[in-house]
C-alpha positions, 0 to 999 in steps of 0.5 A: 169839572169837579176837580177844576172847581176844587182847584179854582176854589183853593186858588181863590182861597190863597189869593184872597178872592173874597176879600178883594171882591168885598172891597170892590163891591164896597167901592173901597179900592181908593181907600185900600190904595191910600192905606197901602201907600200910607203904611208903606211911607210910614214903614220906609220912614221907620226903617230908614229907607226914606230920610227927609232932610235938606242935603247939599250937592252932589245929587244923583241916582245910582243903582248899587249892584253889589258889595265888594265883600259880598255883604248882605247880598239880598239887598242888591241890586238896590237903588239909591237916590240923593236929592235936595229934600232927602235920601231914598234907599231901596234894597232889593229884598227889603223893597219887595217885602215892604211892598208885599206887607203894605199890600197885605195891610192895605186890604186887611185894614180896609176890609176890617173897617168895612166889616166894622161899619157893617157890624155897627149898622147891624148891631140891633139885628140878631144876625150880628151875633156870629159876626162880632168875633169875625170883625175882630179877626179881620183886624188881625193882619193890620194889627200884626203889621203895625206891631212889627212896623218897619221890621220887614226891611230894617237894619237899624234900631228903628224897629228894635221892639219888633225885632226883639219880639221876633227874636224871642219867638224864633229863639235867636238874638236881635243882633243876628236878625239885624245882620240877616235882615232878609229873615225879618221880611220873610217872617212878617210876610208869612205872618201877614199872609196867614192872617189874611188867609184866616180873614178870607175864610171868615168872609167865605163862611160869614160873608153872606151876612154882610153882602148876599153876593159874598161867601162860597156855598150856602150860609154856614151856621154859627158856632154855639158859644160855650166852654167847649167852643172856647176851648176848641178856639184856644187850641186852634189859636195855640196850634196856629201860633206854634205852627207858624213860629216853628216853621219860621224857626227853620228859616231862622236857622238859615241865617247861620247855616247855608242851606246848600252846605247843611248836613242831612241831619239838619235837613231832616230837622228842617223838613221833618221836625219843622216844616212837616209838624208845623205845617200840619198844625197850621192846616189843622188849625185853619181848616179842622173839618176838611183836615179831619175828613182828609186824614180820616179818609186815608188813616187806614190806607197804606199812605195813611199808615205811613204818614201816621208812622212818620208822625209817631216818629216826629212827635216822639223826637219833639217830645223825648228828644233825639239820640246823641249823634243826631242831637249834636248834629242839629236834630233837637227835641225837648228832652235834649234841651231839658238835659242841656238846661241841667248841664248834661253834655252832648255825649249824653244827648244834652243840647243847651237852649240857644238863649238860656232858660227864659221867656223865649225858651219857655215859649218854645218848650210849650208851644212848639215841643210840647204842643206840636209834638203832642199833637203829632203823636195824637194824630198818629195814635188816635187821629179822630180823637186828636182833631175832635177838639178843633171842631168844637169851635167850628159850629154845626156841620155846614152843608156840602157844596158842589166843590166836593167834601174838601171844599174850602167853603167847609172851613170854619171861621177863624178865632172859633167862629 
């Protein structure tokens, strides 16, 4: 039954059970619905899916099943409504991603408002201290959703600012993203989901401070704020940002290369260099203690040694670079792009940065190649030392729960709390 309890605990984590329970217990379901509808309506207006304007006949409702030239197939089937008051255009994937993001923003914004109100009421109480950062972290999903408003399904210039930011982070061009609008939806859904995951862990750890019925296991002690905790929090934030951006960069590559026709080298680049190293960084940043116990427990076993050997190779490729044949085929590391930036040809392993030397390339070199590659190497060589700084922002060791040593209740609050 312990295994069943553990599975249920993790299932609740990824489905935001504590956030939903907090909203229901606070009688804020209608607020959530209103925020979601308002955001969805505003996003439709910004993305051009809803046009409010007087039109003359003919009026009709039609289902578009595809394009004659197979252009942007992810938009089909789509619904097109032409009425006297305007036009409604609902492409398939754009509508799905907009609904997903609207729901995420709705529960994120509602719980953030509830947390802020509760924090204001407890301002004079000593218990309010450890929740201050939590209330700010709760705003994260809504803030991200508002910053990238409409980018989930926009194929127009209405969301140029959001598209530009996403293009810079993932190392591509705005034109490419607008032509491949599905990636904008994937990007925003992933970022909002990760943000809500961090908020869910916040309520699991500190929910009892707002409602005695919230939280998993016993109340967790708060982190002590000093230079070490701040440094640990910044490192976790950097790993989370770099990991999410690095994983999503692999999906960006699918806008130019069809996964079904990709070479083995490209799949190695996506699965190993991107998904594996980025995913490990995300997990380590979100749940450093369970990650440390899991990785430390298997570090000297045969599977653990195999994993460390793989991380050693992946970290080395990210930092040093791949041999010329691999680099030319798509598996690229920092060394390859440095050589390309200085004009070294592909025969010697040089690969020119896709967007030249600028802010986007500097972000990739710093947060993805250097940080993620260095973290992978550190995990391979000294796993205990690699994860120790992450725990500086996690506070004292929380009590064990019935769910076992790897329960998500052991996860520290995001943002260094």
